[in-house]
Kinemage of the C-alpha trace (Angstrom):
@kinemage 1
@onewidth
@group {chain A} dominant
@subgroup {mainchain}
@vectorlist {calphas} color= white
{ca unk a 1} P 5.430 -37.788 -8.120
{ca unk a 2} L 3.404 -40.505 -6.446
{ca unk a 3} L 1.017 -42.791 -8.280
{ca unk a 4} L -1.754 -40.781 -9.874
{ca unk a 5} L -5.424 -41.716 -9.543
{ca unk a 6} L -6.139 -40.277 -12.974
{ca unk a 7} L -7.453 -42.686 -15.573
{ca unk a 8} L -7.588 -39.864 -18.111
{ca unk a 9} L -3.986 -38.610 -18.056
{ca unk a 10} L -4.472 -35.471 -20.159
{ca unk a 11} L -3.629 -33.092 -17.309
{ca unk a 12} L -0.405 -34.805 -16.303
{ca unk a 13} L 0.584 -35.272 -19.941
{ca unk a 14} L 0.307 -31.519 -20.529
{ca unk a 15} L 2.138 -30.249 -17.496
{ca unk a 16} L 5.326 -28.358 -18.363
{ca unk a 17} L 8.598 -30.314 -18.182
{ca unk a 18} L 9.803 -30.497 -14.583
{ca unk a 19} L 12.866 -28.399 -15.363
{ca unk a 20} L 10.515 -25.517 -16.254
{ca unk a 21} L 8.654 -25.612 -12.940
{ca unk a 22} L 9.427 -23.050 -10.256
{ca unk a 23} L 11.107 -24.253 -7.089
{ca unk a 24} L 8.337 -25.523 -4.793
{ca unk a 25} L 8.988 -24.865 -1.101
{ca unk a 26} L 7.403 -27.418 1.222
{ca unk a 27} L 9.701 -27.264 4.253
{ca unk a 28} L 7.364 -25.107 6.337
{ca unk a 29} L 5.337 -27.270 8.763
{ca unk a 30} L 2.075 -25.749 7.563
{ca unk a 31} L 2.476 -27.277 4.103
{ca unk a 32} L 3.215 -30.891 5.018
{ca unk a 33} L 0.569 -33.104 3.381
{ca unk a 34} L 0.274 -36.874 2.928
{ca unk a 35} L 1.099 -38.355 -0.470
{ca unk a 36} L -2.508 -39.481 -0.912
{ca unk a 37} L -4.907 -36.567 -0.576
{ca unk a 38} L -8.297 -35.585 -1.938
{ca unk a 39} L -8.824 -32.018 -0.745
{ca unk a 40} L -12.594 -32.443 -0.306
{ca unk a 41} L -12.046 -34.928 2.512
{ca unk a 42} L -10.508 -32.410 4.973
{ca unk a 43} L -12.715 -29.598 3.670
{ca unk a 44} L -16.110 -31.324 3.773
{ca unk a 45} L -16.183 -35.053 4.506
{ca unk a 46} L -14.295 -34.838 7.796
{ca unk a 47} L -16.975 -32.706 9.453
{ca unk a 48} L -19.629 -35.310 8.724
{ca unk a 49} L -17.354 -38.186 9.717
{ca unk a 50} L -16.560 -36.449 13.015
{ca unk a 51} L -20.255 -36.056 13.840
{ca unk a 52} L -20.369 -32.338 13.127
{ca unk a 53} L -22.555 -32.504 10.030
{ca unk a 54} L -25.192 -30.276 11.623
{ca unk a 55} L -22.823 -27.307 11.624
{ca unk a 56} L -24.062 -24.464 9.383
{ca unk a 57} L -22.017 -24.359 6.189
{ca unk a 58} L -23.600 -22.415 3.333
{ca unk a 59} L -26.036 -19.507 3.338
{ca unk a 60} L -27.736 -18.002 0.302
{ca unk a 61} L -30.896 -16.062 -0.572
{ca unk a 62} L -32.496 -19.288 -1.815
{ca unk a 63} L -31.399 -21.956 0.673
{ca unk a 64} L -29.108 -22.699 3.577
{ca unk a 65} L -27.146 -25.942 3.892
{ca unk a 66} L -25.431 -27.669 6.780
{ca unk a 67} L -22.197 -29.563 6.198
{ca unk a 68} L -24.188 -32.797 6.064
{ca unk a 69} L -26.651 -31.421 3.516
{ca unk a 70} L -23.886 -30.093 1.282
{ca unk a 71} L -22.049 -33.404 1.684
{ca unk a 72} L -25.075 -35.325 0.437
{ca unk a 73} L -25.598 -33.024 -2.546
{ca unk a 74} L -21.942 -33.295 -3.500
{ca unk a 75} L -22.119 -37.098 -3.316
{ca unk a 76} L -25.203 -37.212 -5.518
{ca unk a 77} L -23.547 -35.004 -8.126
{ca unk a 78} L -20.434 -37.209 -8.013
{ca unk a 79} L -22.597 -40.186 -8.898
{ca unk a 80} L -24.236 -38.264 -11.740
{ca unk a 81} L -20.805 -37.398 -13.150
{ca unk a 82} L -19.588 -40.975 -12.973
{ca unk a 83} L -22.687 -43.054 -13.725
{ca unk a 84} L -24.815 -40.774 -15.907
{ca unk a 85} L -22.121 -38.835 -17.748
{ca unk a 86} L -19.362 -41.444 -17.903
{ca unk a 87} L -16.604 -39.318 -16.420
{ca unk a 88} L -13.457 -40.852 -14.937
{ca unk a 89} L -10.730 -39.500 -12.664
{ca unk a 90} L -8.742 -36.989 -14.669
{ca unk a 91} L -11.660 -35.962 -16.914
{ca unk a 92} L -12.051 -32.200 -17.164
{ca unk a 93} L -15.335 -30.769 -15.865
{ca unk a 94} L -16.481 -27.397 -17.192
{ca unk a 95} L -18.537 -25.238 -14.809
{ca unk a 96} L -20.431 -22.092 -15.693
{ca unk a 97} L -22.436 -20.165 -13.128
{ca unk a 98} L -22.589 -17.199 -10.834
{ca unk a 99} L -21.841 -17.882 -7.178
{ca unk a 100} L -24.714 -19.982 -5.821
{ca unk a 101} L -25.184 -23.225 -3.852
{ca unk a 102} L -25.200 -25.456 -6.928
{ca unk a 103} L -21.974 -23.912 -8.202
{ca unk a 104} L -20.350 -24.717 -4.853
{ca unk a 105} L -21.675 -28.281 -4.910
{ca unk a 106} L -20.642 -29.013 -8.515
{ca unk a 107} L -17.164 -27.602 -7.901
{ca unk a 108} L -16.621 -29.788 -4.841
{ca unk a 109} L -18.132 -32.797 -6.600
{ca unk a 110} L -15.677 -32.487 -9.471
{ca unk a 111} L -12.775 -32.415 -7.027
{ca unk a 112} L -14.115 -35.293 -4.914
{ca unk a 113} L -14.676 -37.502 -7.955
{ca unk a 114} L -11.046 -36.985 -8.972
{ca unk a 115} L -11.809 -34.776 -11.955
{ca unk a 116} L -10.157 -31.548 -13.061
{ca unk a 117} L -12.420 -28.541 -12.593
{ca unk a 118} L -12.443 -25.718 -15.140
{ca unk a 119} L -14.685 -22.907 -13.891
{ca unk a 120} L -15.530 -19.809 -15.921
{ca unk a 121} L -17.000 -16.414 -15.207
{ca unk a 122} L -20.710 -16.046 -15.881
{ca unk a 123} L -20.266 -12.929 -18.055
{ca unk a 124} L -18.160 -14.615 -20.744
{ca unk a 125} L -19.443 -14.801 -24.309
{ca unk a 126} L -19.508 -17.852 -26.589
{ca unk a 127} L -16.035 -17.380 -28.083
{ca unk a 128} L -14.542 -16.906 -24.629
{ca unk a 129} L -16.342 -20.021 -23.392
{ca unk a 130} L -15.183 -22.118 -26.336
{ca unk a 131} L -11.484 -21.458 -25.828
{ca unk a 132} L -10.969 -23.287 -22.483
{ca unk a 133} L -13.295 -26.101 -23.563
{ca unk a 134} L -11.164 -26.761 -26.615
{ca unk a 135} L -7.822 -26.096 -24.945
{ca unk a 136} L -8.530 -28.468 -22.047
{ca unk a 137} L -10.381 -30.995 -24.256
{ca unk a 138} L -13.526 -30.932 -22.167
{ca unk a 139} L -16.391 -33.319 -22.892
{ca unk a 140} L -18.802 -32.472 -20.050
{ca unk a 141} L -20.174 -29.127 -18.905
{ca unk a 142} L -22.500 -28.261 -16.040
{ca unk a 143} L -24.190 -24.884 -16.337
{ca unk a 144} L -26.793 -22.742 -14.616
{ca unk a 145} L -29.855 -22.629 -16.879
{ca unk a 146} L -29.856 -18.818 -16.672
{ca unk a 147} L -26.639 -18.835 -18.722
{ca unk a 148} L -27.828 -21.260 -21.377
{ca unk a 149} L -27.881 -18.789 -24.288
{ca unk a 150} L -24.130 -18.222 -24.557
{ca unk a 151} L -23.439 -21.830 -23.604
{ca unk a 152} L -25.519 -23.019 -26.531
{ca unk a 153} L -23.886 -20.509 -28.858
{ca unk a 154} L -20.532 -21.998 -27.890
{ca unk a 155} L -21.510 -25.575 -28.752
{ca unk a 156} L -20.912 -25.328 -32.538
{ca unk a 157} L -17.404 -24.049 -31.699
{ca unk a 158} L -16.628 -26.980 -29.369
{ca unk a 159} L -16.772 -30.258 -31.288
{ca unk a 160} L -15.395 -32.264 -28.367
{ca unk a 161} L -18.114 -31.178 -25.956
{ca unk a 162} L -20.438 -34.174 -25.617
{ca unk a 163} L -22.739 -33.292 -22.708
{ca unk a 164} L -24.142 -30.045 -21.330
{ca unk a 165} L -26.327 -30.469 -18.259
{ca unk a 166} L -28.172 -27.484 -16.822
{ca unk a 167} L -29.385 -26.895 -13.306
{ca unk a 168} L -32.108 -24.650 -11.991
{ca unk a 169} L -34.589 -25.034 -14.811
{ca unk a 170} L -36.262 -28.257 -13.738
{ca unk a 171} L -37.178 -31.019 -16.135
{ca unk a 172} L -36.181 -34.704 -16.231
{ca unk a 173} L -32.741 -34.013 -17.691
{ca unk a 174} L -31.791 -31.229 -15.263
{ca unk a 175} L -28.905 -31.735 -12.880
{ca unk a 176} L -31.182 -31.484 -9.871
{ca unk a 177} L -33.451 -34.207 -11.299
{ca unk a 178} L -30.507 -36.498 -12.026
{ca unk a 179} L -29.039 -35.827 -8.594
{ca unk a 180} L -32.328 -36.607 -6.875
{ca unk a 181} L -32.240 -40.105 -8.388
{ca unk a 182} L -28.549 -40.689 -7.628
{ca unk a 183} L -27.135 -42.361 -4.538
{ca unk a 184} L -26.248 -40.079 -1.603
{ca unk a 185} L -23.164 -42.218 -0.946
{ca unk a 186} L -19.837 -41.656 -2.695
{ca unk a 187} L -16.318 -42.352 -1.509
{ca unk a 188} L -13.776 -39.699 -2.429
{ca unk a 189} L -11.407 -40.829 -5.162
{ca unk a 190} L -7.994 -41.722 -3.735
{ca unk a 191} L -6.092 -38.995 -5.544
{ca unk a 192} L -2.446 -38.163 -5.076
{ca unk a 193} L -1.697 -34.891 -3.341
{ca unk a 194} L -0.049 -33.735 -6.567
{ca unk a 195} L -2.798 -34.841 -8.926
{ca unk a 196} L -4.090 -31.885 -10.922
{ca unk a 197} L -7.562 -30.895 -9.694
{ca unk a 198} L -8.009 -27.429 -11.177
{ca unk a 199} L -7.199 -25.599 -14.396
{ca unk a 200} L -7.802 -21.893 -13.836
{ca unk a 201} L -7.641 -19.791 -16.982
{ca unk a 202} L -6.189 -16.300 -16.777
{ca unk a 203} L -7.773 -13.286 -18.397
{ca unk a 204} L -4.760 -13.200 -20.714
{ca unk a 205} L -2.311 -10.327 -21.056
{ca unk a 206} L -1.622 -10.808 -24.747
{ca unk a 207} L -2.960 -13.502 -26.988
{ca unk a 208} L -4.664 -16.546 -25.564
{ca unk a 209} L -5.610 -17.021 -21.905
{ca unk a 210} L -3.272 -19.354 -20.031
{ca unk a 211} L -4.481 -22.411 -18.140
{ca unk a 212} L -2.931 -22.605 -14.660
{ca unk a 213} L -2.807 -26.149 -13.288
{ca unk a 214} L -3.116 -26.703 -9.549
{ca unk a 215} L -2.955 -29.782 -7.327
{ca unk a 216} L -5.085 -31.069 -4.460
{ca unk a 217} L -2.432 -30.001 -1.965
{ca unk a 218} L -2.467 -26.479 -3.401
{ca unk a 219} L -6.125 -26.088 -2.418
{ca unk a 220} L -5.183 -26.718 1.207
{ca unk a 221} L -1.987 -24.668 1.064
{ca unk a 222} L -3.897 -21.424 0.471
{ca unk a 223} L -6.054 -22.251 3.501
{ca unk a 224} L -3.070 -23.081 5.698
{ca unk a 225} L -1.066 -20.112 4.393
{ca unk a 226} L -2.871 -16.814 3.895
{ca unk a 227} L -6.057 -17.779 5.723
{ca unk a 228} L -4.537 -19.327 8.847
{ca unk a 229} L -1.450 -17.110 9.117
{ca unk a 230} L -2.769 -13.719 8.022
{ca unk a 231} L -6.570 -13.715 8.165
{ca unk a 232} L -6.772 -15.942 11.264
{ca unk a 233} L -10.502 -16.763 11.171
{ca unk a 234} L -12.310 -18.921 13.709
{ca unk a 235} L -15.188 -21.417 13.360
{ca unk a 236} L -17.784 -18.793 14.282
{ca unk a 237} L -16.913 -16.651 11.252
{ca unk a 238} L -19.165 -16.244 8.245
{ca unk a 239} L -17.426 -15.313 4.993
{ca unk a 240} L -18.834 -13.262 2.105
{ca unk a 241} L -17.246 -11.789 -1.015
{ca unk a 242} L -17.700 -10.472 -4.512
{ca unk a 243} L -15.276 -12.495 -6.625
{ca unk a 244} L -16.686 -15.270 -8.844
{ca unk a 245} L -15.289 -18.715 -8.045
{ca unk a 246} L -13.689 -18.725 -11.500
{ca unk a 247} L -11.326 -16.084 -10.078
{ca unk a 248} L -9.117 -18.050 -7.728
{ca unk a 249} L -9.346 -15.105 -5.307
{ca unk a 250} L -13.007 -16.103 -4.951
{ca unk a 251} L -12.126 -19.646 -3.887
{ca unk a 252} L -11.159 -18.342 -0.466
{ca unk a 253} L -14.785 -17.449 0.255
{ca unk a 254} L -15.557 -21.197 0.258
{ca unk a 255} L -12.340 -23.044 1.046
{ca unk a 256} L -11.107 -20.897 3.943
{ca unk a 257} L -14.212 -21.352 6.122
{ca unk a 258} L -14.600 -25.038 5.227
{ca unk a 259} L -11.034 -25.726 6.320
{ca unk a 260} L -11.959 -24.766 9.903
{ca unk a 261} L -15.652 -25.659 9.997
{ca unk a 262} L -16.900 -22.089 9.637
{ca unk a 263} L -19.608 -20.914 7.209
{ca unk a 264} L -19.956 -18.706 4.142
{ca unk a 265} L -22.521 -16.764 2.141
{ca unk a 266} L -22.978 -17.015 -1.641
{ca unk a 267} L -24.878 -14.340 -3.536
{ca unk a 268} L -25.087 -14.094 -7.311
{ca unk a 269} L -24.904 -10.313 -7.277
{ca unk a 270} L -22.207 -8.989 -4.977
{ca unk a 271} L -21.413 -5.489 -6.186
{ca unk a 272} L -21.062 -2.476 -3.875
{ca unk a 273} L -24.854 -2.025 -3.872
{ca unk a 274} L -25.450 -5.695 -3.060
{ca unk a 275} L -22.857 -6.510 -0.406
{ca unk a 276} L -24.082 -4.197 2.399
{ca unk a 277} L -27.643 -5.589 2.513
{ca unk a 278} L -26.262 -9.138 2.242
{ca unk a 279} L -23.833 -8.504 5.092
{ca unk a 280} L -26.719 -7.172 7.184
{ca unk a 281} L -29.058 -10.055 6.310
{ca unk a 282} L -26.599 -12.889 6.856
{ca unk a 283} L -24.514 -11.270 9.618
{ca unk a 284} L -21.294 -11.861 7.685
{ca unk a 285} L -18.089 -11.335 9.653
{ca unk a 286} L -15.350 -11.497 6.979
{ca unk a 287} L -15.623 -9.743 3.628
{ca unk a 288} L -13.531 -10.172 0.475
{ca unk a 289} L -13.752 -7.586 -2.310
{ca unk a 290} L -11.739 -5.049 -4.312
{ca unk a 291} L -10.662 -1.574 -3.127
{ca unk a 292} L -13.084 -0.022 -5.604
{ca unk a 293} L -15.989 -1.739 -3.876
{ca unk a 294} L -14.874 -0.684 -0.405
{ca unk a 295} L -14.707 2.931 -1.604
{ca unk a 296} L -18.173 2.662 -3.110
{ca unk a 297} L -19.648 1.077 0.025
{ca unk a 298} L -18.569 3.816 2.437
{ca unk a 299} L -21.568 6.104 1.716
{ca unk a 300} L -23.916 3.137 2.233
{ca unk a 301} L -22.656 2.237 5.689
{ca unk a 302} L -25.317 4.358 7.370
{ca unk a 303} L -28.107 2.584 5.455
{ca unk a 304} L -27.331 -0.947 6.646
{ca unk a 305} L -26.291 -2.651 9.853
{ca unk a 306} L -22.823 -3.966 9.070
{ca unk a 307} L -21.741 -4.230 12.693
{ca unk a 308} L -21.198 -7.996 12.292
{ca unk a 309} L -18.097 -7.353 10.135
{ca unk a 310} L -14.806 -7.835 11.929
{ca unk a 311} L -12.283 -8.436 9.119
{ca unk a 312} L -12.052 -7.223 5.516
{ca unk a 313} L -9.687 -8.422 2.797
{ca unk a 314} L -8.800 -6.241 -0.177
{ca unk a 315} L -7.273 -7.694 -3.328
{ca unk a 316} L -7.658 -7.664 -7.099
{ca unk a 317} L -5.997 -4.267 -7.489
{ca unk a 318} L -3.694 -1.982 -5.577
{ca unk a 319} L -5.195 -0.637 -2.347
{ca unk a 320} L -4.787 3.169 -2.204
{ca unk a 321} L -3.816 4.517 1.191
{ca unk a 322} L -6.770 6.920 1.037
{ca unk a 323} L -9.197 4.014 0.722
{ca unk a 324} L -7.526 2.205 3.621
{ca unk a 325} L -7.830 5.259 5.846
{ca unk a 326} L -11.395 6.091 4.785
{ca unk a 327} L -12.590 2.530 5.501
{ca unk a 328} L -10.774 2.481 8.833
{ca unk a 329} L -12.366 5.794 9.828
{ca unk a 330} L -15.836 4.642 8.770
{ca unk a 331} L -15.760 1.128 10.260
{ca unk a 332} L -12.817 0.838 12.628
{ca unk a 333} L -11.569 -2.091 10.512
{ca unk a 334} L -8.130 -2.199 8.903
{ca unk a 335} L -8.327 -3.500 5.352
{ca unk a 336} L -6.020 -6.503 4.939
{ca unk a 337} L -4.310 -5.854 1.619
{ca unk a 338} L -2.798 -8.643 -0.447
{ca unk a 339} L -1.473 -9.575 -3.841
{ca unk a 340} L -1.872 -12.973 -5.419
{ca unk a 341} L -2.391 -14.417 -8.850
{ca unk a 342} L -3.979 -17.236 -10.774
{ca unk a 343} L -0.573 -18.826 -11.345
{ca unk a 344} L -0.014 -19.217 -7.592
{ca unk a 345} L -3.715 -19.642 -6.781
{ca unk a 346} L -4.155 -16.991 -4.070
{ca unk a 347} L -2.478 -14.303 -1.970
{ca unk a 348} L 1.249 -14.615 -1.211
{ca unk a 349} L 2.105 -11.137 0.136
{ca unk a 350} L 0.011 -9.612 2.928
{ca unk a 351} L 0.105 -8.700 6.620
{ca unk a 352} L -2.210 -9.334 9.578
{ca unk a 353} L -3.915 -6.278 11.066
{ca unk a 354} L -1.344 -5.742 13.813
{ca unk a 355} L 1.514 -5.598 11.293
{ca unk a 356} L -0.098 -3.507 8.531
{ca unk a 357} L 1.753 -0.483 7.189
{ca unk a 358} L -0.779 1.639 5.259
{ca unk a 359} L 0.203 1.905 1.595
{ca unk a 360} L 2.255 -1.295 1.674
{ca unk a 361} L 0.969 -4.591 0.329
{ca unk a 362} L 2.685 -6.356 3.222
{ca unk a 363} L 5.356 -9.013 3.645
{ca unk a 364} L 5.636 -12.511 2.240
{ca unk a 365} L 3.437 -15.087 3.906
{ca unk a 366} L 5.468 -17.621 5.922
{ca unk a 367} L 6.638 -20.423 3.653
{ca unk a 368} L 7.038 -18.082 0.650
{ca unk a 369} L 10.097 -16.166 -0.493
{ca unk a 370} L 10.107 -12.961 -2.556
{ca unk a 371} L 12.675 -10.528 -3.857
{ca unk a 372} L 13.066 -7.676 -6.347
{ca unk a 373} L 15.075 -8.292 -9.520
{ca unk a 374} L 16.095 -6.354 -12.614
{ca unk a 375} L 15.311 -7.282 -16.221
{ca unk a 376} L 18.171 -9.809 -16.203
{ca unk a 377} L 16.976 -11.475 -13.004
{ca unk a 378} L 19.700 -9.995 -10.791
{ca unk a 379} L 18.780 -9.184 -7.192
{ca unk a 380} L 18.166 -5.510 -6.431
{ca unk a 381} L 18.784 -3.864 -3.047
{ca unk a 382} L 15.992 -2.564 -0.789
{ca unk a 383} L 14.482 0.723 -1.912
{ca unk a 384} L 14.936 -0.034 -5.626
{ca unk a 385} L 12.081 -0.400 -8.102
{ca unk a 386} L 12.181 -3.704 -9.921
{ca unk a 387} L 10.250 -6.827 -10.825
{ca unk a 388} L 8.758 -9.041 -8.158
{ca unk a 389} L 10.061 -12.620 -8.065
{ca unk a 390} L 8.593 -15.192 -5.708
{ca unk a 391} L 8.416 -18.868 -4.860
{ca unk a 392} L 6.596 -20.912 -2.278
{ca unk a 393} L 4.468 -24.035 -1.768
{ca unk a 394} L 2.496 -23.267 -4.957
{ca unk a 395} L 3.857 -22.205 -8.331
{ca unk a 396} L 3.081 -21.666 -11.976
{ca unk a 397} L 2.447 -24.688 -14.175
{ca unk a 398} L 0.774 -23.705 -17.450
{ca unk a 399} L -1.270 -26.102 -19.526
{ca unk a 400} L 0.778 -26.848 -22.655
{ca unk a 401} L 1.999 -23.278 -23.083
{ca unk a 402} L 5.397 -21.990 -24.235
{ca unk a 403} L 4.911 -18.912 -22.053
{ca unk a 404} L 5.855 -21.084 -19.066
{ca unk a 405} L 9.507 -20.115 -19.546
{ca unk a 406} L 8.638 -16.431 -19.438
{ca unk a 407} L 6.713 -16.658 -16.176
{ca unk a 408} L 9.186 -19.001 -14.490
{ca unk a 409} L 12.866 -18.121 -14.661
{ca unk a 410} L 15.684 -19.574 -12.609
{ca unk a 411} L 13.146 -21.338 -10.394
{ca unk a 412} L 11.256 -18.131 -9.529
{ca unk a 413} L 7.746 -17.028 -10.515
{ca unk a 414} L 7.695 -13.611 -12.194
{ca unk a 415} L 4.108 -12.325 -12.000
{ca unk a 416} L 4.770 -9.116 -13.927
{ca unk a 417} L 4.426 -6.588 -11.105
{ca unk a 418} L 6.850 -3.828 -10.194
{ca unk a 419} L 7.516 -3.294 -6.488
{ca unk a 420} L 9.897 -1.704 -4.035
{ca unk a 421} L 10.937 -3.780 -1.010
{ca unk a 422} L 12.014 -1.784 2.033
{ca unk a 423} L 14.618 -2.675 4.647
{ca unk a 424} L 11.977 -4.392 6.798
{ca unk a 425} L 10.776 -6.694 4.031
{ca unk a 426} L 7.568 -4.792 3.261
{ca unk a 427} L 6.595 -4.629 -0.395
{ca unk a 428} L 5.281 -1.399 -1.953
{ca unk a 429} L 3.382 -1.794 -5.201
{ca unk a 430} L 4.409 0.430 -8.120
{ca unk a 431} L 2.690 -0.761 -11.319
{ca unk a 432} L 1.890 -3.675 -13.574
{ca unk a 433} L 4.740 -4.657 -15.839
{ca unk a 434} L 2.527 -5.785 -18.712
{ca unk a 435} L -0.538 -4.652 -20.625
{ca unk a 436} L -3.135 -5.900 -18.163
{ca unk a 437} L -5.723 -3.334 -17.130
{ca unk a 438} L -7.054 -3.775 -13.596
{ca unk a 439} L -10.422 -2.041 -13.363
{ca unk a 440} L -12.641 -2.343 -10.288
{ca unk a 441} L -10.855 -5.586 -9.424
{ca unk a 442} L -11.291 -7.167 -12.854
{ca unk a 443} L -8.314 -8.124 -15.001
{ca unk a 444} L -8.874 -6.988 -18.575
{ca unk a 445} L -6.444 -7.619 -21.420
{ca unk a 446} L -6.101 -4.608 -23.696
{ca unk a 447} L -5.315 -6.706 -26.797
{ca unk a 448} L -8.532 -8.684 -26.295
{ca unk a 449} L -10.595 -5.477 -26.355
{ca unk a 450} L -8.663 -4.339 -29.432
{ca unk a 451} L -9.532 -7.607 -31.169
{ca unk a 452} L -13.223 -7.029 -30.446
{ca unk a 453} L -13.177 -3.407 -31.605
{ca unk a 454} L -11.384 -4.133 -34.849
{ca unk a 455} L -14.268 -6.327 -36.028
{ca unk a 456} L -16.475 -3.223 -36.292
{ca unk a 457} L -16.445 -1.763 -39.826
{ca unk a 458} L -15.804 1.760 -38.537
{ca unk a 459} L -12.479 0.780 -36.939
{ca unk a 460} L -9.314 0.768 -39.030
{ca unk a 461} L -6.992 0.243 -36.083
{ca unk a 462} L -7.048 0.833 -32.360
{ca unk a 463} L -5.041 0.707 -29.174
{ca unk a 464} L -6.465 -0.069 -25.744
{ca unk a 465} L -4.834 0.832 -22.434
{ca unk a 466} L -5.792 1.617 -18.859
{ca unk a 467} L -6.599 5.212 -17.935
{ca unk a 468} L -6.718 6.516 -14.347
{ca unk a 469} L -10.177 6.756 -12.801
{ca unk a 470} L -11.129 7.955 -9.348
{ca unk a 471} L -13.796 5.292 -8.807
{ca unk a 472} L -12.419 2.196 -10.538
{ca unk a 473} L -8.694 2.723 -10.196
{ca unk a 474} L -8.402 2.401 -13.969
{ca unk a 475} L -10.842 2.215 -16.845
{ca unk a 476} L -10.464 0.704 -20.283
{ca unk a 477} L -9.707 3.452 -22.806
{ca unk a 478} L -9.637 2.912 -26.556
{ca unk a 479} L -7.833 5.083 -29.078
{ca unk a 480} L -9.519 4.500 -32.423
{ca unk a 481} L -8.583 5.367 -36.010
{ca unk a 482} L -11.775 5.496 -38.066
{ca unk a 483} L -12.434 4.256 -41.574
{ca unk a 484} L -13.430 6.867 -44.180
{ca unk a 485} L -17.067 7.921 -44.048
{ca unk a 486} L -17.497 7.579 -40.271
{ca unk a 487} L -17.896 10.464 -37.853
{ca unk a 488} L -16.372 10.198 -34.413
{ca unk a 489} L -19.301 11.408 -32.348
{ca unk a 490} L -21.081 10.300 -29.179
{ca unk a 491} L -23.405 8.031 -31.124
{ca unk a 492} L -20.493 6.105 -32.599
{ca unk a 493} L -18.872 5.838 -29.168
{ca unk a 494} L -22.007 4.130 -27.845
{ca unk a 495} L -22.163 1.911 -30.918
{ca unk a 496} L -18.568 0.757 -30.452
{ca unk a 497} L -19.142 0.152 -26.747
{ca unk a 498} L -22.226 -1.946 -27.458
{ca unk a 499} L -20.302 -3.841 -30.137
{ca unk a 500} L -17.592 -4.814 -27.659
{ca unk a 501} L -20.205 -5.855 -25.087
{ca unk a 502} L -21.696 -8.205 -27.670
{ca unk a 503} L -18.314 -9.669 -28.644
{ca unk a 504} L -16.744 -10.295 -25.236
{ca unk a 505} L -17.722 -10.038 -21.564
{ca unk a 506} L -19.562 -6.728 -21.111
{ca unk a 507} L -17.395 -5.513 -18.231
{ca unk a 508} L -14.433 -5.327 -20.619
{ca unk a 509} L -15.957 -2.615 -22.813
{ca unk a 510} L -14.041 0.681 -23.219
{ca unk a 511} L -15.580 3.248 -20.913
{ca unk a 512} L -13.639 5.938 -22.743
{ca unk a 513} L -13.152 6.163 -26.529
{ca unk a 514} L -10.980 8.770 -28.209
{ca unk a 515} L -10.835 9.102 -31.968
{ca unk a 516} L -7.360 9.816 -33.346
{ca unk a 517} L -5.857 10.240 -36.798
{ca unk a 518} L -3.005 7.833 -36.096
{ca unk a 519} L -1.527 5.621 -33.393
{ca unk a 520} L 2.049 5.730 -32.092
{ca unk a 521} L 4.150 3.001 -33.701
{ca unk a 522} L 7.600 1.515 -33.305
{ca unk a 523} L 10.014 1.655 -36.254
{ca unk a 524} L 8.904 -1.861 -37.144
{ca unk a 525} L 5.257 -0.766 -37.260
{ca unk a 526} L 4.117 -2.228 -33.926
{ca unk a 527} L 1.729 -0.349 -31.693
{ca unk a 528} L 3.512 1.552 -28.914
{ca unk a 529} L 1.216 0.876 -25.998
{ca unk a 530} L 3.632 2.540 -23.611
{ca unk a 531} L 3.094 5.838 -25.443
{ca unk a 532} L -0.672 5.386 -25.235
{ca unk a 533} L -0.447 4.564 -21.536
{ca unk a 534} L 1.533 7.738 -20.932
{ca unk a 535} L -1.020 9.758 -22.876
{ca unk a 536} L -3.947 8.179 -21.015
{ca unk a 537} L -2.190 8.800 -17.713
{ca unk a 538} L -1.768 12.475 -18.499
{ca unk a 539} L -5.306 12.882 -19.818
{ca unk a 540} L -6.794 10.945 -16.921
{ca unk a 541} L -5.453 13.383 -14.359
{ca unk a 542} L -7.691 16.089 -15.762
{ca unk a 543} L -10.694 13.943 -16.719
{ca unk a 544} L -13.747 13.365 -14.488
{ca unk a 545} L -14.579 9.894 -13.229
{ca unk a 546} L -15.961 7.532 -15.877
{ca unk a 547} L -19.628 6.710 -15.954
């Protein structure tokens, strides 16, 4: 590794040992980067330096910004971080907001000032907010004032958090007030290409969420990989999408257009009811969302003018062939399917429109390698179901986590998905290999929902799994054993659902609750989730779609 620019060396000190890293492939010409690299320079600064600062960059319901205007705001925030808040290169910066212009600017400012960004979803509750702050030893947080309640509830749980600065509410201590007084000039910190710039926390399959550490060069690699080779946008494109920036899938909405001088749209609400009018209003040309949302948007296509759309990316969950065909029939656009992950930052298997095979996720992006292996890591022949193993220019590096050796084995990343690879190198998704529930594009950990449910006095024990659902792909279903004196009726179902919504992010609540006398157990007394999954699968085939 080259000389780091980090004064605070926490990130580098907590990387896994090098022998536990996956093999990183950098031979492909697309992934050749200089040893000194701050990713904000080629993404933002270069357009101003080249005299193209007047190009449109960011659109939103509240304001539009050119590259020059965003550049100035980013510089002002950099100066606030350094001079007002005392941050140094390597300091971790906590961000909490829906997708809006200030979230974009604070994210880029953290990167440009050489800090390590830790972004979180706006729906998280106090306990979920506190975990990454404590794990990453974060002292400074920037937060949208609309999310202040849970942020303040988290403060007693985060003794190391020294400063919380809000934006959007006005007042002399607001971020916008501090930025207005700060200098509009700031030179990007001379970071190494392999300095950590991002810690992205997973939703967590079991136990604690895992912090995935990514470098400055990784931020460009996803642009020069999936975006340039598969999506193939041009500078006239205008991106829009539903994923929060805390999901690394959502980063593409901003980074991909900025890499080529295109523009993007940020909207705080981007569900299936919100995207069509936003696409019409802003004339978006490239859309990123989950298969569930594309299905839900089809009936709305006649209500809005979405003729500006020319490309659509589907990720976050498996894309059913029926959804692909229905969207193609309704719009004439082939959905570009893809699978990625927080550990490798973005999509690594996909295909451009002219190479799509409906029902297949696609082939590995150039510069990546993938294969199918058995439980012992031995290669399996084409046509055989097994575990996906991959490696490429980006790989898994967990923040101080013993689970590193489970995700990375023999130099390969093992994301926990079961696939079949055919003779032509196309990958066909089969199922998740772990307990993660993917519902409407959101990753939800069953054990986390169980932990929330069990704090209700009516619950003796419970098991949470994914159940099939026509609209969401899967829903969260809870099997609950009740304490004596409680009646398992509709009122208690609503009470348990509301309880979970108050404990953790509301979207994780169980949309189906079934009261049972006992749960399936192993001989050692452990919950048999596989038995519950099989039961939910069978029951889900007869059940109507969840509300």
